[in-house]
KEKOL-973671 format. One line per field, with one value per atom (N, C-alpha, C): residue in three letters; atom name; x, y, z. Coordinates in nm, 3 decimals. Layout:
BEGIN
aa (ALA | ...) .
at (CA | ...) .
px (X | ...) .
py (Y | ...) .
pz (Z | ...) .
This chain:
BEGIN
aa (MET | MET | MET | SER | SER | SER | ASP | ASP | ASP | VAL | VAL | VAL | THR | THR | THR | PRO | PRO | PRO | THR | THR | THR | ASP | ASP | ASP | SER | SER | SER | LEU | LEU | LEU | GLN | GLN | GLN | THR | THR | THR | GLY | GLY | GLY | LEU | LEU | LEU | ILE | ILE | ILE | LEU | LEU | LEU | LEU | LEU | LEU | GLY | GLY | GLY | PHE | PHE | PHE | ALA | ALA | ALA | LEU | LEU | LEU | ALA | ALA | ALA | LEU | LEU | LEU | PHE | PHE | PHE | SER | SER | SER | ASP | ASP | ASP | LEU | LEU | LEU | ARG | ARG | ARG | THR | THR | THR | GLN | GLN | GLN | ARG | ARG | ARG | ILE | ILE | ILE | PRO | PRO | PRO | ASN | ASN | ASN | GLY | GLY | GLY | LEU | LEU | LEU | ALA | ALA | ALA | LEU | LEU | LEU | LEU | LEU | LEU | ALA | ALA | ALA | LEU | LEU | LEU | ALA | ALA | ALA | THR | THR | THR | GLY | GLY | GLY | LEU | LEU | LEU | THR | THR | THR | PHE | PHE | PHE | HIS | HIS | HIS | LEU | LEU | LEU | TYR | TYR | TYR | VAL | VAL | VAL | SER | SER | SER | ASP | ASP | ASP | LEU | LEU | LEU | THR | THR | THR | GLY | GLY | GLY | ILE | ILE | ILE | GLY | GLY | GLY | ILE | ILE | ILE | ALA | ALA | ALA | LEU | LEU | LEU | SER | SER | SER | GLY | GLY | GLY | ALA | ALA | ALA | ALA | ALA | ALA | VAL | VAL | VAL | ALA | ALA | ALA | LEU | LEU | LEU | LEU | LEU | LEU | MET | MET | MET | VAL | VAL | VAL | PRO | PRO | PRO | LEU | LEU | LEU | TYR | TYR | TYR | ALA | ALA | ALA | LYS | LYS | LYS | GLY | GLY | GLY | PHE | PHE | PHE | ILE | ILE | ILE | GLY | GLY | GLY | ALA | ALA | ALA | GLY | GLY | GLY | ASP | ASP | ASP | VAL | VAL | VAL | LYS | LYS | LYS | LEU | LEU | LEU | MET | MET | MET | MET | MET | MET | GLY | GLY | GLY | MET | MET | MET | GLY | GLY | GLY | ALA | ALA | ALA | LEU | LEU | LEU | MET | MET | MET | GLY | GLY | GLY | PRO | PRO | PRO | VAL | VAL | VAL | LEU | LEU | LEU | SER | SER | SER | LEU | LEU | LEU | TRP | TRP | TRP | VAL | VAL | VAL | LEU | LEU | LEU | ALA | ALA | ALA | LEU | LEU | LEU | GLY | GLY | GLY | ILE | ILE | ILE | VAL | VAL | VAL | CYS | CYS | CYS | GLY | GLY | GLY | ALA | ALA | ALA | LEU | LEU | LEU | VAL | VAL | VAL | ALA | ALA | ALA | PRO | PRO | PRO | LEU | LEU | LEU | LEU | LEU | LEU | ALA | ALA | ALA | VAL | VAL | VAL | ASN | ASN | ASN | GLN | GLN | GLN | VAL | VAL | VAL | GLY | GLY | GLY | TRP | TRP | TRP | ASP | ASP | ASP | GLY | GLY | GLY | LEU | LEU | LEU | THR | THR | THR | ALA | ALA | ALA | THR | THR | THR | ALA | ALA | ALA | ARG | ARG | ARG | ARG | ARG | ARG | TYR | TYR | TYR | TYR | TYR | TYR | GLN | GLN | GLN | CYS | CYS | CYS | PHE | PHE | PHE | MET | MET | MET | THR | THR | THR | ARG | ARG | ARG | GLN | GLN | GLN | TYR | TYR | TYR | PHE | PHE | PHE | ALA | ALA | ALA | PRO | PRO | PRO | GLU | GLU | GLU | GLN | GLN | GLN | GLY | GLY | GLY | GLU | GLU | GLU | ALA | ALA | ALA | ALA | ALA | ALA | ALA | ALA | ALA | THR | THR | THR | ARG | ARG | ARG | VAL | VAL | VAL | PRO | PRO | PRO | TYR | TYR | TYR | ALA | ALA | ALA | PRO | PRO | PRO | ALA | ALA | ALA | LEU | LEU | LEU | ALA | ALA | ALA | MET | MET | MET | GLY | GLY | GLY | TRP | TRP | TRP | VAL | VAL | VAL | LEU | LEU | LEU | THR | THR | THR | LEU | LEU | LEU | TRP | TRP | TRP | LEU | LEU | LEU | SER | SER | SER | LEU | LEU | LEU | PRO | PRO | PRO | GLY | GLY | GLY | LEU | LEU | LEU) .
at (N | CA | C | N | CA | C | N | CA | C | N | CA | C | N | CA | C | N | CA | C | N | CA | C | N | CA | C | N | CA | C | N | CA | C | N | CA | C | N | CA | C | N | CA | C | N | CA | C | N | CA | C | N | CA | C | N | CA | C | N | CA | C | N | CA | C | N | CA | C | N | CA | C | N | CA | C | N | CA | C | N | CA | C | N | CA | C | N | CA | C | N | CA | C | N | CA | C | N | CA | C | N | CA | C | N | CA | C | N | CA | C | N | CA | C | N | CA | C | N | CA | C | N | CA | C | N | CA | C | N | CA | C | N | CA | C | N | CA | C | N | CA | C | N | CA | C | N | CA | C | N | CA | C | N | CA | C | N | CA | C | N | CA | C | N | CA | C | N | CA | C | N | CA | C | N | CA | C | N | CA | C | N | CA | C | N | CA | C | N | CA | C | N | CA | C | N | CA | C | N | CA | C | N | CA | C | N | CA | C | N | CA | C | N | CA | C | N | CA | C | N | CA | C | N | CA | C | N | CA | C | N | CA | C | N | CA | C | N | CA | C | N | CA | C | N | CA | C | N | CA | C | N | CA | C | N | CA | C | N | CA | C | N | CA | C | N | CA | C | N | CA | C | N | CA | C | N | CA | C | N | CA | C | N | CA | C | N | CA | C | N | CA | C | N | CA | C | N | CA | C | N | CA | C | N | CA | C | N | CA | C | N | CA | C | N | CA | C | N | CA | C | N | CA | C | N | CA | C | N | CA | C | N | CA | C | N | CA | C | N | CA | C | N | CA | C | N | CA | C | N | CA | C | N | CA | C | N | CA | C | N | CA | C | N | CA | C | N | CA | C | N | CA | C | N | CA | C | N | CA | C | N | CA | C | N | CA | C | N | CA | C | N | CA | C | N | CA | C | N | CA | C | N | CA | C | N | CA | C | N | CA | C | N | CA | C | N | CA | C | N | CA | C | N | CA | C | N | CA | C | N | CA | C | N | CA | C | N | CA | C | N | CA | C | N | CA | C | N | CA | C | N | CA | C | N | CA | C | N | CA | C | N | CA | C | N | CA | C | N | CA | C | N | CA | C | N | CA | C | N | CA | C | N | CA | C | N | CA | C | N | CA | C | N | CA | C | N | CA | C | N | CA | C | N | CA | C | N | CA | C | N | CA | C | N | CA | C | N | CA | C | N | CA | C | N | CA | C | N | CA | C | N | CA | C | N | CA | C | N | CA | C | N | CA | C | N | CA | C | N | CA | C | N | CA | C | N | CA | C | N | CA | C | N | CA | C | N | CA | C | N | CA | C | N | CA | C | N | CA | C | N | CA | C | N | CA | C | N | CA | C | N | CA | C | N | CA | C | N | CA | C | N | CA | C | N | CA | C | N | CA | C | N | CA | C | N | CA | C) .
px (0.079 | -0.001 | 0.099 | 0.039 | 0.124 | 0.092 | 0.184 | 0.166 | 0.122 | 0.106 | 0.056 | -0.084 | -0.107 | -0.237 | -0.282 | -0.436 | -0.461 | -0.403 | -0.387 | -0.326 | -0.192 | -0.107 | 0.037 | 0.019 | -0.059 | -0.083 | -0.129 | -0.212 | -0.247 | -0.136 | -0.063 | 0.060 | 0.164 | 0.185 | 0.286 | 0.223 | 0.104 | 0.038 | 0.069 | 0.033 | 0.056 | 0.190 | 0.278 | 0.422 | 0.455 | 0.421 | 0.455 | 0.401 | 0.279 | 0.221 | 0.296 | 0.335 | 0.405 | 0.556 | 0.616 | 0.751 | 0.718 | 0.618 | 0.598 | 0.580 | 0.500 | 0.470 | 0.601 | 0.673 | 0.801 | 0.903 | 0.913 | 0.993 | 0.980 | 0.832 | 0.785 | 0.828 | 0.794 | 0.833 | 0.973 | 1.035 | 1.188 | 1.267 | 1.224 | 1.306 | 1.272 | 1.153 | 1.083 | 1.135 | 1.133 | 1.159 | 1.265 | 1.330 | 1.411 | 1.363 | 1.241 | 1.173 | 1.064 | 1.056 | 0.948 | 0.849 | 0.721 | 0.631 | 0.612 | 0.591 | 0.567 | 0.435 | 0.346 | 0.208 | 0.210 | 0.327 | 0.337 | 0.399 | 0.483 | 0.540 | 0.450 | 0.353 | 0.261 | 0.145 | 0.109 | 0.017 | 0.057 | 0.178 | 0.259 | 0.235 | 0.275 | 0.289 | 0.139 | 0.037 | -0.085 | -0.155 | -0.100 | -0.160 | -0.093 | 0.037 | 0.115 | 0.057 | 0.015 | -0.046 | -0.191 | -0.251 | -0.380 | -0.387 | -0.282 | -0.298 | -0.260 | -0.152 | -0.104 | -0.205 | -0.271 | -0.367 | -0.488 | -0.528 | -0.633 | -0.577 | -0.442 | -0.414 | -0.374 | -0.324 | -0.278 | -0.316 | -0.427 | -0.493 | -0.393 | -0.393 | -0.309 | -0.145 | -0.119 | 0.025 | 0.064 | -0.012 | 0.004 | 0.065 | 0.028 | 0.076 | 0.236 | 0.255 | 0.397 | 0.492 | 0.431 | 0.486 | 0.522 | 0.422 | 0.437 | 0.526 | 0.521 | 0.627 | 0.771 | 0.783 | 0.916 | 0.962 | 0.883 | 0.919 | 0.956 | 0.883 | 0.919 | 1.053 | 1.062 | 1.196 | 1.321 | 1.301 | 1.440 | 1.492 | 1.380 | 1.458 | 1.541 | 1.546 | 1.617 | 1.777 | 1.798 | 1.948 | 1.995 | 1.902 | 1.945 | 1.991 | 1.962 | 1.983 | 2.124 | 2.222 | 2.362 | 2.394 | 2.321 | 2.351 | 2.296 | 2.175 | 2.125 | 2.207 | 2.262 | 2.347 | 2.470 | 2.528 | 2.657 | 2.620 | 2.481 | 2.436 | 2.457 | 2.439 | 2.439 | 2.305 | 2.202 | 2.060 | 1.982 | 1.872 | 1.782 | 1.683 | 1.621 | 1.537 | 1.403 | 1.368 | 1.254 | 1.286 | 1.405 | 1.443 | 1.424 | 1.458 | 1.428 | 1.289 | 1.207 | 1.069 | 1.002 | 1.041 | 0.992 | 1.009 | 1.121 | 1.163 | 1.079 | 1.049 | 0.962 | 0.822 | 0.773 | 0.632 | 0.640 | 0.726 | 0.730 | 0.766 | 0.859 | 0.893 | 0.769 | 0.673 | 0.557 | 0.471 | 0.460 | 0.386 | 0.466 | 0.594 | 0.679 | 0.699 | 0.691 | 0.732 | 0.878 | 0.947 | 1.073 | 1.168 | 1.134 | 1.224 | 1.246 | 1.134 | 1.156 | 1.213 | 1.184 | 1.250 | 1.393 | 1.447 | 1.594 | 1.651 | 1.590 | 1.649 | 1.648 | 1.536 | 1.519 | 1.627 | 1.639 | 1.733 | 1.877 | 1.911 | 2.032 | 2.079 | 1.982 | 1.994 | 1.995 | 1.904 | 1.898 | 2.019 | 2.089 | 2.221 | 2.313 | 2.321 | 2.413 | 2.390 | 2.244 | 2.205 | 2.228 | 2.222 | 2.257 | 2.390 | 2.474 | 2.637 | 2.658 | 2.566 | 2.606 | 2.535 | 2.411 | 2.331 | 2.352 | 2.393 | 2.408 | 2.514 | 2.629 | 2.735 | 2.687 | 2.596 | 2.546 | 2.434 | 2.355 | 2.261 | 2.349 | 2.462 | 2.551 | 2.606 | 2.666 | 2.723 | 2.616 | 2.500 | 2.379 | 2.374 | 2.392 | 2.370 | 2.495 | 2.613 | 2.725 | 2.829 | 2.797 | 2.888 | 3.010 | 3.100 | 3.227 | 3.312 | 3.315 | 3.404 | 3.392 | 3.256 | 3.226 | 3.279 | 3.261 | 3.304 | 3.464 | 3.530 | 3.673 | 3.732 | 3.656 | 3.697 | 3.690 | 3.567 | 3.549 | 3.667 | 3.704 | 3.801 | 3.953 | 3.957 | 4.091 | 4.093 | 3.987 | 3.963 | 3.986 | 3.932 | 3.931 | 4.099 | 4.152 | 4.317 | 4.385 | 4.353 | 4.417 | 4.394 | 4.276 | 4.250 | 4.323 | 4.337 | 4.426 | 4.551 | 4.626 | 4.761 | 4.800 | 4.717 | 4.740 | 4.700 | 4.608 | 4.560 | 4.466 | 4.400 | 4.332 | 4.181 | 4.090 | 3.956 | 3.929 | 3.899 | 3.873 | 3.717 | 3.623 | 3.494 | 3.476 | 3.368 | 3.340 | 3.309 | 3.340 | 3.310 | 3.194 | 3.125 | 3.016 | 3.059 | 2.975 | 2.997 | 3.066 | 3.106 | 3.155 | 3.051 | 3.069 | 2.972 | 2.947 | 3.027 | 3.016 | 2.925 | 2.924 | 2.835 | 2.683 | 2.656 | 2.520 | 2.439 | 2.311 | 2.199 | 2.138 | 2.141 | 2.082 | 1.954 | 1.856 | 1.746 | 1.779 | 1.729 | 1.757 | 1.627 | 1.521 | 1.417 | 1.422 | 1.501 | 1.524 | 1.604 | 1.720 | 1.779 | 1.688 | 1.617 | 1.535 | 1.446 | 1.361 | 1.287 | 1.361 | 1.479 | 1.558 | 1.582 | 1.613 | 1.643 | 1.514 | 1.404 | 1.277 | 1.257 | 1.280 | 1.277 | 1.382 | 1.501 | 1.597 | 1.564 | 1.516 | 1.465 | 1.369 | 1.272 | 1.150 | 1.221 | 1.304 | 1.364 | 1.449 | 1.533 | 1.610 | 1.556 | 1.417 | 1.336 | 1.425 | 1.476 | 1.553 | 1.511 | 1.578 | 1.536 | 1.476 | 1.347 | 1.280 | 1.160 | 1.152 | 1.043 | 0.929) .
py (-0.132 | -0.011 | 0.120 | 0.223 | 0.340 | 0.466 | 0.535 | 0.639 | 0.769 | 0.776 | 0.886 | 0.913 | 1.034 | 1.085 | 1.164 | 1.166 | 1.263 | 1.409 | 1.463 | 1.588 | 1.592 | 1.486 | 1.475 | 1.455 | 1.387 | 1.380 | 1.491 | 1.573 | 1.700 | 1.806 | 1.796 | 1.883 | 1.844 | 1.733 | 1.670 | 1.705 | 1.696 | 1.727 | 1.884 | 1.954 | 2.097 | 2.136 | 2.083 | 2.101 | 2.060 | 1.930 | 1.877 | 1.977 | 2.030 | 2.112 | 2.253 | 2.309 | 2.431 | 2.413 | 2.319 | 2.288 | 2.255 | 2.181 | 2.162 | 2.293 | 2.371 | 2.517 | 2.598 | 2.595 | 2.661 | 2.610 | 2.474 | 2.402 | 2.456 | 2.458 | 2.475 | 2.623 | 2.712 | 2.850 | 2.878 | 2.825 | 2.845 | 2.801 | 2.676 | 2.622 | 2.683 | 2.732 | 2.786 | 2.922 | 3.011 | 3.151 | 3.198 | 3.107 | 3.158 | 3.260 | 3.253 | 3.344 | 3.267 | 3.302 | 3.249 | 3.367 | 3.342 | 3.459 | 3.499 | 3.624 | 3.665 | 3.604 | 3.592 | 3.537 | 3.398 | 3.322 | 3.163 | 3.175 | 3.257 | 3.258 | 3.316 | 3.410 | 3.452 | 3.357 | 3.284 | 3.187 | 3.074 | 3.036 | 2.930 | 2.968 | 3.104 | 3.154 | 3.147 | 3.205 | 3.212 | 3.069 | 2.974 | 2.840 | 2.769 | 2.805 | 2.746 | 2.808 | 2.939 | 3.010 | 2.941 | 2.917 | 2.868 | 2.721 | 2.646 | 2.506 | 2.480 | 2.564 | 2.534 | 2.582 | 2.707 | 2.755 | 2.656 | 2.588 | 2.483 | 2.358 | 2.325 | 2.190 | 2.220 | 2.332 | 2.369 | 2.499 | 2.539 | 2.656 | 2.777 | 2.858 | 2.980 | 2.945 | 2.818 | 2.769 | 2.759 | 2.728 | 2.693 | 2.818 | 2.943 | 3.058 | 3.069 | 3.034 | 3.041 | 2.941 | 2.810 | 2.718 | 2.773 | 2.817 | 2.873 | 2.983 | 3.078 | 3.192 | 3.162 | 3.056 | 3.007 | 2.919 | 2.871 | 2.792 | 2.886 | 3.001 | 3.100 | 3.173 | 3.187 | 3.259 | 3.186 | 3.045 | 2.976 | 3.019 | 3.073 | 3.133 | 3.235 | 3.319 | 3.432 | 3.374 | 3.236 | 3.201 | 3.192 | 3.224 | 3.237 | 3.385 | 3.461 | 3.606 | 3.634 | 3.573 | 3.599 | 3.536 | 3.427 | 3.377 | 3.465 | 3.528 | 3.633 | 3.752 | 3.798 | 3.926 | 3.898 | 3.776 | 3.746 | 3.726 | 3.717 | 3.691 | 3.541 | 3.465 | 3.304 | 3.275 | 3.317 | 3.302 | 3.426 | 3.410 | 3.518 | 3.549 | 3.660 | 3.700 | 3.597 | 3.563 | 3.456 | 3.348 | 3.298 | 3.165 | 3.184 | 3.305 | 3.339 | 3.342 | 3.393 | 3.421 | 3.293 | 3.212 | 3.059 | 2.994 | 2.995 | 2.917 | 2.979 | 3.109 | 3.162 | 3.100 | 3.114 | 3.050 | 2.879 | 2.835 | 2.684 | 2.663 | 2.729 | 2.717 | 2.736 | 2.839 | 2.850 | 2.707 | 2.643 | 2.525 | 2.406 | 2.402 | 2.292 | 2.296 | 2.410 | 2.434 | 2.444 | 2.473 | 2.503 | 2.374 | 2.279 | 2.146 | 2.107 | 2.081 | 2.025 | 2.144 | 2.272 | 2.372 | 2.377 | 2.357 | 2.346 | 2.263 | 2.128 | 2.013 | 2.018 | 2.102 | 2.116 | 2.199 | 2.311 | 2.411 | 2.370 | 2.307 | 2.239 | 2.134 | 2.042 | 1.962 | 2.022 | 2.132 | 2.193 | 2.272 | 2.322 | 2.398 | 2.292 | 2.168 | 2.067 | 2.025 | 1.999 | 1.970 | 2.081 | 2.208 | 2.316 | 2.333 | 2.283 | 2.267 | 2.187 | 2.082 | 1.969 | 2.000 | 2.049 | 2.080 | 2.205 | 2.307 | 2.434 | 2.437 | 2.375 | 2.350 | 2.280 | 2.167 | 2.112 | 2.191 | 2.270 | 2.353 | 2.468 | 2.527 | 2.617 | 2.556 | 2.439 | 2.358 | 2.345 | 2.330 | 2.317 | 2.425 | 2.549 | 2.682 | 2.731 | 2.718 | 2.766 | 2.655 | 2.517 | 2.411 | 2.404 | 2.295 | 2.283 | 2.373 | 2.464 | 2.564 | 2.675 | 2.702 | 2.798 | 2.753 | 2.624 | 2.582 | 2.583 | 2.543 | 2.543 | 2.699 | 2.797 | 2.923 | 2.982 | 2.939 | 2.962 | 2.901 | 2.774 | 2.719 | 2.789 | 2.835 | 2.929 | 3.045 | 3.115 | 3.248 | 3.214 | 3.106 | 3.077 | 3.063 | 2.978 | 2.953 | 3.096 | 3.184 | 3.308 | 3.398 | 3.383 | 3.467 | 3.405 | 3.273 | 3.204 | 3.245 | 3.228 | 3.255 | 3.406 | 3.498 | 3.641 | 3.705 | 3.630 | 3.681 | 3.797 | 3.810 | 3.911 | 3.860 | 3.939 | 3.888 | 3.942 | 3.848 | 3.898 | 3.846 | 3.940 | 3.922 | 3.815 | 3.753 | 3.636 | 3.728 | 3.669 | 3.745 | 3.660 | 3.726 | 3.669 | 3.539 | 3.437 | 3.309 | 3.208 | 3.269 | 3.169 | 3.120 | 2.984 | 2.932 | 3.009 | 3.077 | 3.151 | 3.289 | 3.314 | 3.448 | 3.413 | 3.284 | 3.232 | 3.244 | 3.251 | 3.245 | 3.112 | 3.045 | 2.907 | 2.909 | 2.829 | 2.814 | 2.740 | 2.791 | 2.715 | 2.646 | 2.659 | 2.589 | 2.426 | 2.375 | 2.264 | 2.188 | 2.269 | 2.232 | 2.228 | 2.327 | 2.324 | 2.206 | 2.175 | 2.073 | 1.934 | 1.923 | 1.796 | 1.778 | 1.895 | 1.908 | 1.845 | 1.876 | 1.830 | 1.687 | 1.630 | 1.487 | 1.422 | 1.466 | 1.379 | 1.392 | 1.497 | 1.497 | 1.387 | 1.377 | 1.274 | 1.134 | 1.117 | 0.988 | 0.943 | 1.040 | 0.990 | 0.978 | 1.023 | 1.033 | 1.094 | 1.212 | 1.276 | 1.295 | 1.293 | 1.299 | 1.444 | 1.442 | 1.548 | 1.558 | 1.491 | 1.494 | 1.400) .
pz (0.004 | 0.006 | 0.002 | -0.060 | -0.083 | 0.006 | 0.053 | 0.136 | 0.080 | -0.048 | -0.118 | -0.121 | -0.089 | -0.044 | -0.162 | -0.181 | -0.304 | -0.303 | -0.189 | -0.162 | -0.232 | -0.193 | -0.246 | -0.412 | -0.472 | -0.597 | -0.672 | -0.607 | -0.648 | -0.659 | -0.542 | -0.547 | -0.668 | -0.662 | -0.774 | -0.903 | -0.936 | -1.064 | -1.091 | -0.998 | -1.007 | -1.036 | -0.974 | -0.994 | -1.128 | -1.173 | -1.315 | -1.418 | -1.399 | -1.504 | -1.506 | -1.385 | -1.384 | -1.453 | -1.416 | -1.488 | -1.649 | -1.684 | -1.811 | -1.904 | -1.837 | -1.904 | -1.910 | -1.806 | -1.798 | -1.917 | -1.905 | -2.009 | -2.160 | -2.187 | -2.319 | -2.350 | -2.260 | -2.291 | -2.293 | -2.187 | -2.188 | -2.299 | -2.352 | -2.456 | -2.598 | -2.605 | -2.726 | -2.759 | -2.640 | -2.642 | -2.563 | -2.479 | -2.363 | -2.268 | -2.259 | -2.157 | -2.077 | -1.952 | -1.870 | -1.836 | -1.873 | -1.860 | -1.727 | -1.674 | -1.548 | -1.503 | -1.580 | -1.570 | -1.507 | -1.568 | -1.524 | -1.380 | -1.352 | -1.214 | -1.110 | -1.154 | -1.065 | -1.042 | -1.136 | -1.132 | -1.036 | -1.045 | -0.946 | -0.818 | -0.799 | -0.654 | -0.605 | -0.681 | -0.621 | -0.593 | -0.693 | -0.684 | -0.546 | -0.527 | -0.415 | -0.280 | -0.282 | -0.167 | -0.138 | -0.238 | -0.238 | -0.188 | -0.245 | -0.204 | -0.067 | -0.030 | 0.122 | 0.218 | 0.166 | 0.263 | 0.286 | 0.179 | 0.191 | 0.288 | 0.244 | 0.304 | 0.459 | 0.492 | 0.628 | 0.699 | 0.647 | 0.706 | 0.695 | 0.797 | 0.797 | 0.797 | 0.853 | 0.862 | 0.700 | 0.629 | 0.487 | 0.416 | 0.484 | 0.413 | 0.430 | 0.556 | 0.591 | 0.534 | 0.508 | 0.441 | 0.287 | 0.224 | 0.088 | 0.075 | 0.156 | 0.142 | 0.181 | 0.273 | 0.296 | 0.177 | 0.125 | -0.019 | -0.114 | -0.130 | -0.231 | -0.175 | -0.069 | -0.038 | -0.059 | -0.065 | -0.116 | -0.254 | -0.324 | -0.448 | -0.450 | -0.325 | -0.319 | -0.293 | -0.279 | -0.279 | -0.430 | -0.520 | -0.656 | -0.708 | -0.617 | -0.655 | -0.683 | -0.629 | -0.661 | -0.794 | -0.833 | -0.969 | -1.067 | -1.047 | -1.136 | -1.148 | -1.027 | -1.018 | -1.092 | -1.120 | -1.182 | -1.335 | -1.364 | -1.509 | -1.553 | -1.446 | -1.493 | -1.533 | -1.468 | -1.495 | -1.512 | -1.563 | -1.596 | -1.467 | -1.471 | -1.362 | -1.381 | -1.495 | -1.508 | -1.430 | -1.425 | -1.363 | -1.211 | -1.158 | -1.016 | -0.979 | -1.075 | -1.049 | -1.073 | -1.154 | -1.163 | -1.036 | -0.993 | -0.869 | -0.752 | -0.764 | -0.649 | -0.641 | -0.785 | -0.782 | -0.753 | -0.802 | -0.789 | -0.631 | -0.595 | -0.441 | -0.341 | -0.379 | -0.298 | -0.319 | -0.419 | -0.453 | -0.378 | -0.371 | -0.319 | -0.176 | -0.115 | 0.029 | 0.033 | 0.166 | 0.181 | 0.154 | 0.226 | 0.214 | 0.082 | -0.006 | -0.140 | -0.233 | -0.211 | -0.283 | -0.258 | -0.140 | -0.120 | -0.184 | -0.179 | -0.265 | -0.408 | -0.451 | -0.610 | -0.643 | -0.567 | -0.599 | -0.620 | -0.507 | -0.500 | -0.610 | -0.630 | -0.744 | -0.887 | -0.907 | -1.010 | -1.050 | -0.957 | -0.980 | -1.049 | -0.965 | -1.032 | -1.170 | -1.183 | -1.315 | -1.426 | -1.375 | -1.461 | -1.507 | -1.413 | -1.439 | -1.555 | -1.540 | -1.645 | -1.772 | -1.762 | -1.895 | -1.981 | -1.897 | -1.965 | -2.065 | -2.041 | -2.147 | -2.265 | -2.255 | -2.355 | -2.452 | -2.375 | -2.445 | -2.534 | -2.458 | -2.529 | -2.632 | -2.639 | -2.751 | -2.865 | -2.848 | -2.916 | -3.008 | -2.956 | -3.013 | -3.089 | -3.028 | -3.095 | -3.153 | -3.146 | -3.177 | -3.092 | -3.137 | -3.061 | -3.059 | -3.184 | -3.194 | -3.091 | -3.068 | -2.963 | -2.814 | -2.789 | -2.659 | -2.649 | -2.764 | -2.759 | -2.748 | -2.818 | -2.792 | -2.641 | -2.580 | -2.452 | -2.362 | -2.388 | -2.319 | -2.350 | -2.458 | -2.496 | -2.411 | -2.415 | -2.334 | -2.195 | -2.136 | -1.988 | -1.949 | -2.056 | -2.029 | -2.038 | -2.136 | -2.140 | -2.015 | -1.973 | -1.840 | -1.725 | -1.716 | -1.601 | -1.622 | -1.747 | -1.760 | -1.752 | -1.790 | -1.779 | -1.640 | -1.585 | -1.458 | -1.477 | -1.602 | -1.644 | -1.692 | -1.662 | -1.740 | -1.873 | -1.979 | -2.090 | -2.131 | -2.153 | -2.176 | -2.296 | -2.298 | -2.391 | -2.515 | -2.639 | -2.763 | -2.833 | -2.930 | -2.994 | -3.054 | -3.043 | -3.102 | -2.997 | -2.872 | -2.784 | -2.702 | -2.637 | -2.545 | -2.426 | -2.384 | -2.252 | -2.279 | -2.415 | -2.456 | -2.481 | -2.476 | -2.511 | -2.393 | -2.424 | -2.312 | -2.327 | -2.215 | -2.224 | -2.127 | -2.157 | -2.075 | -1.955 | -1.842 | -1.714 | -1.645 | -1.702 | -1.667 | -1.672 | -1.781 | -1.789 | -1.666 | -1.613 | -1.508 | -1.367 | -1.355 | -1.238 | -1.254 | -1.367 | -1.371 | -1.335 | -1.392 | -1.388 | -1.224 | -1.158 | -1.007 | -0.939 | -0.980 | -0.912 | -0.927 | -1.069 | -1.103 | -1.023 | -1.019 | -0.949 | -0.798 | -0.747 | -0.601 | -0.584 | -0.671 | -0.635 | -0.649 | -0.748 | -0.765 | -0.664 | -0.594 | -0.486 | -0.361 | -0.347 | -0.221 | -0.096 | -0.118 | -0.021 | 0.132 | 0.208 | 0.366 | 0.389 | 0.456 | 0.481 | 0.392 | 0.297 | 0.196 | 0.241) .
């Protein structure tokens, strides 16, 4: 017999729908609509309010607050504002513990997937140009900005990494979940 409740199934379905819509948009346009992030946030607040009464508001808001850990990545230009807003909305739906695991594993997945998505856009020549530039920066102890056509100069969608973090979190059945 399974310990999965109908509420758990509803939550999982809502998260799956949110990530599916974000993936479709991010892969197609490299943008995550503000409306999607706001809808996820409102859905998370409503869901947790229904499940846990007023305590649910705190659960949803603390889950959304986990996304603030992404702000340094945004400030450095590694991810876009839409990725942070998406994680805020999805965090409200997931709650704080699941959000922390998803974010941690999403960052790991992003480190693995982002270069592949960049190579898809600029080819292996763009990747080797970035490697040469990094080597030059290291040897001269100076920073050189990436040039057009380099892997480091491309924008890659990050919603796939966050979605992969969620799937990996579920698959691993991590503690606290």
